[in-house]
C-alpha positions in Angstrom: 39.1 54.0 -32.2 38.3 50.4 -33.2 37.1 47.7 -30.7 37.6 44.0 -31.4 35.8 41.3 -29.4 37.6 38.0 -29.2 35.5 35.2 -30.7 35.6 31.5 -29.8 37.8 30.6 -32.8 40.4 33.2 -31.8 40.7 32.4 -28.1 43.8 30.7 -26.7 46.4 32.8 -28.5 48.7 35.6 -27.1 47.6 39.1 -27.6 50.7 40.1 -29.6 50.1 37.1 -31.9 46.5 38.2 -32.4 47.6 41.8 -33.2 50.3 40.5 -35.7 47.6 38.7 -37.6 45.1 41.6 -37.5 47.7 44.1 -38.8 50.1 41.8 -40.6 52.4 44.4 -42.0 53.2 46.1 -38.8 56.6 45.3 -37.0 56.3 43.8 -33.6 58.0 46.9 -32.2 55.0 48.9 -33.2 52.6 46.8 -31.2 54.8 46.9 -28.0 55.1 50.7 -28.4 51.4 51.1 -28.7 50.8 48.8 -25.7 53.2 50.8 -23.6 51.5 54.0 -24.5 48.0 52.4 -23.9 47.1 53.0 -27.5 46.1 49.4 -27.5 44.4 48.0 -24.4 42.9 44.7 -23.3 39.6 44.8 -21.4 40.1 48.5 -20.8 43.5 48.0 -19.1 47.2 48.3 -20.1 48.6 45.1 -21.5 52.1 43.7 -22.2 51.2 41.5 -25.2 51.8 38.1 -23.7 48.3 37.7 -22.2 46.4 34.7 -23.4 43.1 35.8 -24.9 39.7 34.4 -24.0 36.4 34.5 -25.8 34.7 37.8 -25.0 37.9 39.8 -24.3 37.8 43.3 -25.7 40.8 44.7 -27.6 40.7 48.5 -28.2 42.9 50.1 -30.9 43.2 53.8 -30.4 44.5 54.2 -33.9 43.3 55.9 -37.0 41.6 53.9 -39.8 44.4 55.0 -42.0 47.0 53.6 -39.7 45.2 50.2 -39.4 44.8 50.2 -43.2 48.5 51.0 -43.7 49.6 48.0 -41.6 47.0 45.6 -43.1 47.3 43.4 -46.1 44.6 40.8 -46.3 43.3 38.6 -49.1 39.6 38.5 -49.9 38.4 34.9 -49.9 36.1 34.1 -52.7 33.5 31.3 -52.7 35.3 28.2 -53.9 32.7 25.5 -53.4 31.5 25.4 -57.0 35.0 24.9 -58.3 35.1 21.5 -56.6 32.5 20.0 -58.8 34.1 17.9 -61.5 37.0 15.4 -61.3 37.7 15.9 -57.6 34.1 16.2 -56.6 32.9 17.9 -53.4 33.8 16.6 -49.9 31.0 15.2 -47.7 30.8 16.6 -44.2 30.4 13.5 -42.0 30.5 15.3 -38.6 30.4 18.9 -37.4 30.1 20.6 -34.0 30.9 24.1 -32.8 34.7 23.6 -32.9 35.4 20.8 -35.3 34.5 19.5 -38.8 35.3 16.1 -40.4 35.1 15.7 -44.2 35.3 12.7 -46.5 38.0 13.9 -49.0 37.5 12.7 -52.5 40.3 11.3 -54.7 42.0 14.1 -56.6 41.8 16.8 -54.0 44.7 18.2 -52.1 44.5 18.3 -48.3 46.5 21.5 -48.3 48.0 23.8 -51.0 51.2 22.6 -52.7 51.5 25.8 -54.7 50.0 29.3 -54.1 47.3 29.0 -56.8 46.1 25.5 -55.7 42.6 25.1 -54.4 42.6 22.5 -51.6 40.4 21.2 -48.8 41.4 24.2 -46.7 39.9 26.5 -49.3 36.8 24.5 -49.4 36.5 24.5 -45.6 37.0 28.3 -45.6 34.4 28.8 -48.3 31.9 26.5 -46.5 32.3 28.5 -43.2 31.9 31.8 -45.0 28.8 30.5 -46.8 27.2 29.3 -43.6 28.0 32.5 -41.7 30.4 30.8 -39.3 33.3 33.0 -40.5 33.4 36.5 -41.9 36.0 38.2 -44.1 36.9 40.3 -41.0 37.4 37.3 -38.7 39.8 35.8 -41.3 42.2 38.6 -40.4 43.0 36.8 -37.1 42.1 33.2 -37.6 42.3 30.7 -40.4 40.6 27.3 -40.1 42.8 24.4 -41.0 43.1 20.6 -41.3 44.8 18.5 -38.7 45.8 15.5 -40.7 46.7 15.1 -44.4 46.0 12.5 -47.0 47.7 12.1 -50.4 45.9 13.7 -53.3 44.9 10.2 -54.6 43.9 8.9 -51.2 40.3 9.4 -50.1 38.7 9.5 -46.7 38.4 11.3 -43.4 40.2 14.6 -42.8 39.8 16.4 -39.5 39.5 20.2 -39.4 39.5 22.8 -36.6 37.0 25.7 -36.7 38.7 27.3 -33.7 42.3 27.7 -32.6 41.7 25.6 -29.5 40.3 22.8 -31.5 43.1 23.0 -34.1 45.7 22.8 -31.3 44.1 19.9 -29.4 43.3 17.8 -32.5 46.8 18.3 -33.9 48.2 17.2 -30.5 46.1 14.1 -30.5 47.1 13.1 -34.0 50.7 13.7 -33.0 50.6 11.6 -29.9 48.6 8.9 -31.7 45.7 8.9 -29.2 43.3 9.0 -32.2 43.2 5.5 -33.8 43.2 5.7 -37.6 42.0 2.9 -39.9 42.2 2.5 -43.6 40.7 0.2 -46.2 43.0 -1.0 -49.1 42.9 -3.5 -51.9 46.3 -5.2 -52.3 47.9 -7.6 -54.7 48.0 -11.3 -53.5 46.4 -13.3 -50.9 46.9 -12.2 -47.3 45.6 -14.7 -44.8 46.9 -13.5 -41.4 46.8 -10.4 -39.3 50.2 -8.8 -38.8 52.0 -5.9 -37.2 54.9 -4.5 -39.2 57.8 -2.5 -37.9 60.5 -0.8 -39.9 62.3 2.4 -40.8 61.2 4.8 -43.5 63.5 7.2 -45.4 62.2 9.9 -47.7 63.9 11.2 -50.8 62.4 14.7 -51.1 63.8 15.0 -54.7 61.7 12.2 -56.0 59.0 12.3 -53.3 59.5 8.6 -52.8 60.1 6.7 -49.6 62.1 3.5 -48.9 61.2 1.0 -46.1 63.8 -1.1 -44.4 63.3 -3.7 -41.7 66.5 -2.9 -39.8 67.7 0.6 -38.8 69.8 2.2 -41.5 73.4 3.4 -40.9 73.3 6.2 -38.3 75.0 8.5 -40.8 71.9 8.3 -43.1 69.7 11.1 -41.7 65.9 11.2 -41.8 65.2 7.5 -41.1 62.0 7.4 -39.0 60.6 4.3 -37.2 57.2 3.2 -38.5 54.6 0.7 -37.4 51.7 -0.6 -39.5 49.1 -3.1 -38.4 46.7 -4.9 -40.8 44.1 -7.6 -40.8 42.6 -9.3 -44.0 38.9 -8.8 -44.4 38.5 -11.1 -47.5 40.7 -12.5 -50.3 39.6 -13.5 -53.7 40.8 -13.4 -57.3 44.4 -12.8 -56.4 43.6 -9.7 -54.3 42.9 -9.0 -50.6 40.9 -6.3 -48.9 42.7 -5.2 -45.8 41.8 -3.0 -42.9 45.0 -1.2 -41.8 45.6 0.4 -38.5 48.1 3.2 -39.1 50.0 3.4 -35.9 52.6 5.9 -37.0 51.8 8.3 -39.8 54.7 9.0 -42.2 54.7 9.9 -45.9 53.4 7.1 -48.1 53.7 4.7 -45.1 50.9 2.2 -45.9 51.8 2.2 -49.6 55.5 1.6 -49.1 55.2 -0.8 -46.2 52.8 -3.1 -47.8 54.7 -3.0 -51.1 57.8 -4.0 -49.1 55.9 -7.0 -47.9 55.0 -8.1 -51.4 51.5 -6.8 -51.3 51.4 -3.4 -53.1 48.2 -1.5 -53.4 46.1 -1.9 -56.5 46.4 1.3 -58.6 49.6 2.5 -57.0 52.1 3.2 -59.8 54.7 4.6 -57.5 55.2 1.5 -55.4 53.1 -1.1 -57.0 52.9 -3.6 -59.9 52.6 -1.7 -63.1 51.3 -4.6 -65.2 48.5 -5.4 -62.7 47.7 -1.7 -62.4 47.4 -1.4 -66.1 44.9 -4.2 -66.1 42.7 -2.4 -63.6 43.1 0.9 -65.5 41.9 -0.8 -68.7 39.0 -2.6 -67.0 37.8 0.2 -64.7 39.6 3.4 -65.7 41.3 3.3 -62.3 43.6 6.2 -61.8 44.2 6.2 -58.0 45.6 3.8 -55.4 42.9 1.8 -53.6 43.4 3.4 -50.2 40.7 5.0 -48.2 40.8 6.5 -44.6 37.6 4.9 -43.3 37.5 5.3 -39.6 38.7 7.4 -36.7 38.3 6.3 -33.1 38.5 8.9 -30.3 39.6 8.4 -26.7 38.1 10.3 -23.8 38.2 14.0 -24.7 37.9 17.2 -22.7 37.5 20.9 -23.3 36.3 21.9 -26.8 36.7 18.3 -28.0 34.4 16.8 -25.4 31.6 16.2 -28.0 34.0 13.8 -29.7 34.7 11.8 -26.5 34.5 8.0 -27.3 33.1 8.6 -30.8 33.8 6.6 -33.9 33.6 8.4 -37.2 33.3 6.5 -40.4 33.4 7.5 -44.1 32.3 5.4 -47.2 34.8 4.7 -49.9 34.4 6.1 -53.4 31.9 4.3 -55.7 34.6 3.0 -58.0 36.5 1.6 -54.9 33.3 -0.2 -53.9 32.5 -1.5 -57.4 36.0 -3.0 -57.9 35.9 -4.7 -54.5 32.4 -6.1 -55.3 33.6 -7.3 -58.7 36.6 -9.0 -57.2 34.5 -10.7 -54.6 36.1 -9.2 -51.6 33.1 -7.1 -50.4 
């Protein structure tokens, strides 16, 4: 017999989902059969599988170790933190509480895996929580921490992560409904003198991973066009460039980069949507190999439940040193 006590980071999910993670090679029919026969119980009682688990609940498996092993296939997570030293650097933790963690992602690091052998911010997060004893190899059978917003590999700044299922669900919902206000710093080509709010429609070509922005709604027969809104205000202009603070209202792929390029103010360092000649100048002068875009600030509304410590908070993250140096040299900071 094996007894499992539900931890805070596992709470909020159905019993059958929890069991499917713990024994991830077993068919669902196996769990329902074991539940019917009371070979799996919840808090000492017969269960159906649809019950929502709470922290402290006890799940008993009246199964042999061999059976549990047979239906389990779990990866051992190594300690990845040292592998982030180098080009990508190591993310700074700017805020942490019992359920959430916010990191300042460096340029060059993926938010999430693009291929199976990638090491991303999620692997760093998992490693950090293992290192600090907030996770164990055993607890990773039923819960994986994750990030709730994503930044492009060559965009730096704040990424939110959930250390519990409840936090992941609530944070993800807040990013989806836009109740968290997201602000970015970017250095763009040209002189921008006025605050503006841009609206348009974004279409993505998945083959080229490039988006197109149009000011009017495309032909209804063209699928995938999404409405977008981007608001910006100039902080300072000098030397043919402007430092902008951008309020990202919607959050689509490459939205800021493509929207500002469509306005004639592409980001410095952005070879996909920007001015190649100008970018080459910055590359020669500074070795710049990323777009000048940094997620600098998150503002939270009133929050309840596991997110209550974040209620009304404003989290900020400093841009990379090269970003700051270029802005100082250009006279915009």
